[in-house]
N, C-alpha and C positions, 0 to 999 in steps of 0.2 A: 505660110502664106494667109494673110487676114482676109478675111471675106468681107466685102463691103455691102451692106444693107441698105433697101431704099429707104430714104428720111419720110416718105408718105405711104400709105398702103390704103387700098379701098376695103372697107368692110360690109357686112350685110345691113341691109337695110334695118332687120332686127335687132342689130345690135345700137345702131342708133336710135330706135324707139326706145332703150332700156337704159342708153346713158344717162348718168346723174341719178340714177336709183344706185342702191348699195346693199353690201352685204358686210357682216362683221362675223368672224369665226373666232372660236377659243376653243385650244385641244391641248391635252397633254397628260401625263407628264412624257417626253420625248427627248431622246438625244439629238439635241439639233445642230449642235456645234458651236453654239454663241452666234453672236452678230456675225462674226467672219464666217461660220458655216453656212448661215442662211446666205449671205452675200453669194458664196462660191456656189450653192446649188442654184441660184437665180442666175449665176452668170453659164453655168452648164446648160441650163434651161434655154437660154436666150442665143446661145450659141448657132441654134438653128433659124435665127431670125425673129421677121415679125408673125411667122407662123404659128409659134407658141403663143402669142399675143399677150405676153408679158413686157413690157414697154409701151405698148400702145397708150394713146391719150384719148381718151373717149370725147367725142365733141356730137352734141345732139342736132347741131346745125349742117353737119355734112358727112358724107360717106367717107371723106378722104382724112385719115387719121395720121397724126403725125408718130412716127416711131422712134422712142427715146429710150435706147436700153440703160443708159445712165440713172435714169429716174429711180425706177426700183432699189437700185444700190444704195441710195443716199436715202431713202425711206425706210431704212430697216435701223430700229435704233432698239436701245435696251432700258427697263424700269425694274422697279421693285419687284422680288419673286412674289407670286401667289400660289394659290391653290384653287381645286374646282370650286368650292364656298366662294372664292373673289370673282367668280367669272362674270354674274350679274353686273357688277360695278367696274370691273375692267373695262368690258366690252361697252359699257356706256360712257365711261370715260373718254375710252379711243372715240368713239362717235361724237362726243361734244369737243375733242381738241382735233380733231382729224382736220389737216388742211386739204382743202378741196381740190387744191392744184395737185394731189397725190391721187391717182386712181388707184394706186396699189401701196399700201403702207404697212409694215410688219413690226410688231412690239415682242422683243425677248422677254417672259416674266418667268426667271427662274428657269425651270425644265417646262416651262409652258410656254405657247406660241398664241398670240392674238394679233389677227390680221384684218384690216378693213379692202375690200374690193368693190370699185364701180364695177355695177352690173353690166355696162356696157362691154366689158372685157371677157364675159361668159355667164354662163347660167351655173346650174348645180355639179354640171360635170366639171366644169372649170375649177370650182369651189373644191372638190374632192381631189382633182387631179395635184392642184396645187398645195394641198393640206399634206397630200403624202409625199410630196418633193421637198418641201421645208423639212420632213423628218426622214430624209434618206440619206445614208451615209454614200451611196452609190454616185449619187448627185453632187454631193460634196467633192468625191474623189474623179468627176469628170466624165461620169457615163450618163448621157443624155436620156431622160425618164422616155419611158416607150411610147406614152401618150403625145409628147410633143412632135413625134416622128412617124405617127399612126397614120394611114392611109385616109384622106381626106377629101371629101366632095367640095368643089367651088360653089355648087350651086345646090344647096341640101334640101331647101323648101321646094324646089322644082322636082329633084328627083324624087324626093318623098311624095309630092303630088300625083307624079306620074306611074309611080309605084303602086299607090293605094287606088286612085281613080282610074287610071290608064288600064290597070288589070280586071276592073270590076266597076264598070261606069253604073251598075246598080246603085253603087253607095252614093252617088251625087243625087238621085232620089231620095234614098233613104236620111240623107243629111237634110235635105230640104223639107222633108215630112217633120223631122225631127224639131226644126226650127219653127216652124207652123205650129206645130202641137207640140211644145216642150212639155207638157204635163200630164200627157196621156197616160192613165193608170196611176195617178197619184192624189192622192186625198190631203185637206190639207188639216193644220195643227196650229191651235192657238198657242200663244205665247203666254209669259208669266204675266203680263200687262192684261190678258182678257181679251185682246183683239187678234186677229188673225196677222200673225207676225210678216211684216214687210211686204204684205198685199200693196199699200199703196205705192210702193215703187219696185215693184217686183218686174225684172226684166226677163224676157223669156229666152232661156239658152243662150244667151246673147254671145255676140262675136267681140268680146270685150278682153282686153289683158293689162297687164302691166301699163300704167300711164306714160304716153309719150311725152309729158312734162317732166319739171325737174324732181328730185326726191320732195317727200313730203316734209322732209326735216327743213325744207329750205322756208316754208313757212313760218319756221321759230319755234313750233311746239315740240316741247320735250317727247321722245321718245324712250319709252323704259322697255326693259325685257325682263322676264322672270321664266325659269325654267324650271322642270324636274325631271325623272328618270323613273322608268319602270324597270325594276330590278331583274336579273334573269331569272329568278324564280318565279317572279309574277308574268313574264313574258311568256315563260314555257307554261304556265298554269293558263294562260290565256289562250294559246295554242293548244292545250288538249281540251280545253272547253269548245272552241271553234271545230275542231274533229268531230266532237260529240255533238254538238248542237247546231252549228253554222257551217257544215261541211263544204269544202269549194272557197271558201270566202277568203279574203286577203286578212291578215292581222292589220294592216295598214286602215283600212275600210272599219274594221272592229275598233280599233284604238281611236279613231276620229270620230266614230258614234260617241263612246265613251266621253271624250272630251267634250264632246256639244252638251250631251245630258250632264256633264257635271257643270258646266256654264250656265245652262238653264236653272241647274239646282241651285247656283248662286244667286239665282233672282235676275239675271242678265236677259234682256228682251232680245234674242236672236234671232237674224233676220231669217226669212225662208230661202234666200240665196246665200249661197257659198260660192268663192272662187276658188275652183281647185286646180292645179296644176299638173299639166300632162307633157310629157316629154315626147317631141316628136321624132326624136332618133327611132323609135318604136317602128316607122314607115321606112327605114333605109336599109338597104342592101345590108348583111351582116358583116361583108368586108369593108364597109366604107362608115365613116364618122366625120363628126365635124366638132371643132372648138368654139363654134359660134353661138350665140345665142337660139336655141331652139326648142325653148319650152314655150306651151302656151298655157296662158291663165285663163279659164272660163268661167263665166258666172252661169252656174248651175243653180236651177229651181228645185230644191229639196227641202220641202215641207218638213220632211220627218227623217232625219239623218238618223235615228236610231232604229230605222227600219233598216237592218241592214242586208236584208235581200233586195228591197229596191234600190238601194244605194248600190250594190253590185250590177244589177243590172242598167240604172243610169251610166255607170263607169264604162261597162260593156259595150252600151249602144253610142255613146261619145267615139269609144275608140273605134268600133266597127264601121262606123260611118265616116269618119275622117275629119269629125269636128275640131280637132286640135289643128290639123294643117288649114281648113278654112280659116279659123280663128287667126292664126299666124300670118297668112296671105292678107287678110283684111289689116292687120297691125301695120305690117309693112307699108300697104297701100297709103293708110291714113299718115305713117311716118313721113312717106315721100310727098304726099300733098301738105302737109304742115311746112315741110320744108319749103315747097314750092312757092308758099303763102309767104314765108318769111316771118311766119308766126314768133310772135315773140312773148314770155311770160309775163305778166303784169302782177303788180302789189296788189293784192287781196286781203279783206279783213280775214280774222282768223273765224274757222267756220263755228256754227254752233253746233250745240252737240245733237248727233242724231237721234231718232225714235228707236232704232233698233241698229244692232250692232252686227256687223257681217263679217263671217270668219271665211278665212283664206287658207289654204291649206297647200303647203308644200312637203312633200313626202320625199325625201333622199331615200328611202328603201334601206335595202341591205346589200348596199354596194361592195364589192369584194375589194377595190382598193381602199376604202374606208376602213374594212376591216384587216387590212394589210400594214395599217401605218404601225411603225415599229415603237409601241408604248413600252416605257421602262417602268421598273420598279414594282413593287407587291400589288400596286392597284389595276385594275382592268383597263384604266384608261379613261379619257373625259374626252368628249366631243360634241360643242356646242355652235350652231348655226343661229344668226339673228337676221332675218330678211326685212327690208323697211316695208312698213305697213302700207297695203295699197292705196288707204286713205286714211282720213282722219277717224273716219267711222269703222274701221276694218281691226281686227285683231288676226294676224298672222300667226299661223301655226306652224312650224318648222319641225319635222320629226325625222330619226334617222334610226337607223337598229345599228348597234355597235356591240357585237360579241355577246348576242339574243338578248340586248338590254334596249328597250325603246327609250330614245331621248327627244325630249320635246322643248322647243323654245316658242315662248308667246311673246311678239311685239306688239306696240300700240301706243298710241298718244294719250298721255298721262291725264291731260284735261277732259279727257271722254272715257275712261275706265280706271278704275281703282287698282292698285296695284297688288294690294293684298287681297281682293276679292278673286284676282286670276290667280294669284299663287296658290290658294286654299282650292280653287277648281282644279289647276294642274296636278296638284299633289293628291288630290281625290281620285283623279281618274287613273293615276300612274300606281297608286296603291291596291285601288278595288275595281278597275277597270269591269270585270264581270258582272259587280253588283249591279253598274248602271244599266247594263246591258239587259241583264235578269229582268230588271225593275221596270224598264220600258217595256219589254217585252211581254210581260203580265199586264202593264196598262194598255197596250195595244189589244190584248186577246179579250180584256174586259171592254174595250170600248168598240170592239166590233161583234162582241156577244154580249148582249146586256144582260142575257140571262145566266151569265157565268157567275 
């Protein structure tokens, strides 16, 4: 008996807020079964209906989204074979030629897969789920992916807020203090131009996240992506160095510090405010999850990102006080108010180059499902994610851990930042991250002890 699913479903306000933004993914080599295999995997996933989100049509003007399960099947295509060396070009091509009417489009490129996903469909969790499914033989053979049927809460943000603030009301006061005094214990740093980077426009640990407006690509400015990877040996060496010199700190924070230092070493005036993505699912009960957008991009005042002790404290303070939840609640409220006002985007002239460049960090971490992707061949597999830059003045850095190798991609508007400069910085950070961390540690020691 065929199940009839509703033609429209109500999504979360956070989904509406991110509709129109995008993510492009490339990975392989995998056994995907070709165009037919990809379509079979999608059909299996969509057999549970709109709860799996594949087939939804994002709309930034309403929470009632149309469900069209045929659309993703028509958006699976095939093109010439590629290798990992071709990822940057293939991802840029897909972004340039993509039909905005397709919230999900998938291109088979030999034994590699490149796909475009509207951010309204989900965040990094959905990206990894979908990547795994497209290379899953079980899904092609009719076994519904576990993620598509896992227990989901219908009100994830409310549940997270109650679990965080309801069990510890003191977090509210801690949150308010952190907003009033965002830079307690933080010292300034000069950028390459000689002035204090970003102080003219610094926002105090703001409650901003990804824009509720359309994707930055709508302005017509080209978006480029460059990528690099730290080898398994280099990543393990960084882990050993961490254990000896920065015990208890995460590899993600250390690598972000190295990336920041490498970009500054290339002469970029990096702003003191960095946008950092936090997954609000950490506040949900272990038995519950959600496929909705539940990640908060917080503008954090970090004048010295190479001070990894300070970075770790900032990260922990943000998480402990529930700042990501408050951020996402405000994003949802702003999105709703914008819809009530029927705000429409207007044509604006191309923005001028900003005085400073802001970094945005989206770290997918070492996700179990990502490492379970069935890569084939003698290579260890490749995985690259390109996320829409938060603005014309942002460089979005997306990192992921694959088989102990750190993969990083930087997306940015090419009229603001030179691609070769970013490429040199990424390669330097991936090949010698410890050198950047040790150099900044010694510089900080001299700055705090002039007699040294």
